[in-house]
N, C-alpha and C positions, 0 to 999 in steps of 0.2 A: 503494499499500500504506499502510496507517495504521501509524503508530508511536506508541506512547503518549507523551503530553506529558512534558517532563523535571520539570515541577512541576505539580501538581493545583492546583485551584482553592482557594486559601488561604480560611480561616475569619477572618471579620472579628472584631475586638475586642467590638463590640456584640452579635455571634452568641454569642461564648463566654460573655458575661455573661448573655444571655437563656436560653441553654440549659442552662446549669451548669457546674460545674467537674469532672465525672465525666472521667477519662482518655478514655474513649471513650462517645460518646451516640449512640443509635440513635433514629431519627424513623421512626414507622410513620404514615402519613396515615390520616385518616378515609376510608371507602369513597366513591369518586366514581362518579356514573352519568351517562349521555348526558343532555343536555338535551332532553329530550322530555315532553310531556304525561304519557305513562306513567309517568314517573320523578318527578312532582312530589312524591309521597309520600316517595320517597328524599331529595329536596332538604330538605323540611322536617323529617324524622327526624333527618339527620345534622347540619342547623343548630341542632337544639335540643340537640346535645352527643352523640348516640348515635354510635357508631364504626362501625355496620352500617347498611347501606342495607335498604329494606324490599321491594324488589322480588324477585320469583320468580326462582331459579336451578335448578329442577328439570331444564330441558332444556339447561342450560349446563354446559360443561366448565371446570373450574378449571385455569388456566395460571400458571406463574412465567416471568418475563421476565428473562434474563440478557444483559449486554453481551457482544458477541463478541470485544471487544478486551480489556477488564480483567478480564472474566468475573464481574463483581458481579452479584449477584441484586438486581435493581432495583424489580421490582413483582410483584403477583399480581392476576388479572383473570379474571372468568367470561367465556367467549366460546362461540360456536357452533362455532368453528373457530380455527386458528392465525393466521388472517389478522386477526383481532381487530376484523374489521369490525362485528358484532353482538355488542357487549361490555356488561357491567354489573359494579359493585362492583369498580372498579378502586382499588387501594391500593398507593402506592409506597413505597419504601424508601431513607433516606439516613443516613448516619453521618458522624461526624468524630472525628478523633484529636486535637483541640485545635490542629491544625495546617493540615488539609486536609479537604475534602468528597470523599465516596464515595458512591456509589449514583447514584440519580436526582436530576438538577437540577431539571429541569422535565417536566410533561406537558401538552400543549397538545391542546384539543377543537376540531376545526373547528365552526364555529358552524351551518353548513348541513348538513355530512354526518356530523358527530359521529364522524368518524375521529379516531384518537389518533396524535400524533407525540411522541416522547419525547426527551429530551435528557440523557445521561449525564455525569457529572462529569468523567469521562476525557477528553471531548472537549466543552468547554463552548460554547456559543453554536451548535451544530449539531444541529437538529432532524431526527430519522430517523423513517422509518415502522417498523411493527413488524416488517417482512420483513428488516430490518437488525439485528435483534437474533435471539437465540437463544430460542425459546419451547418451553417443555417442559410437556406434561400432568401435572399433580400428582396426580389419582385416576383 
């Protein structure tokens, strides 16, 4: 059984300086797409500073991803279903209170399968597959 760590991942002094002095700072990433030829335009568009990817989402469902343990809202993603195997426009959320990080610590994309694994700040250094999170349909 998982128990929340007694202390979360602390924010470093360089991160405090780089992110500003606001008491709470939220970071929402640019949209990330799989590394396939179909998404080359997405990669080019987001590398030029656009927050939104160019790929079509008409046949996809928008989901939000929550950590089962700390209940943080850590990401939004468009996918065909809750498995998130066929996904696009992934965007993560993290925030800090000038002491500790909350939300998503890292998202990893498998280079061959494009499957996602996620790492929440409540349990750093543990990559989990999407089925280990609560995934809810938004629209």
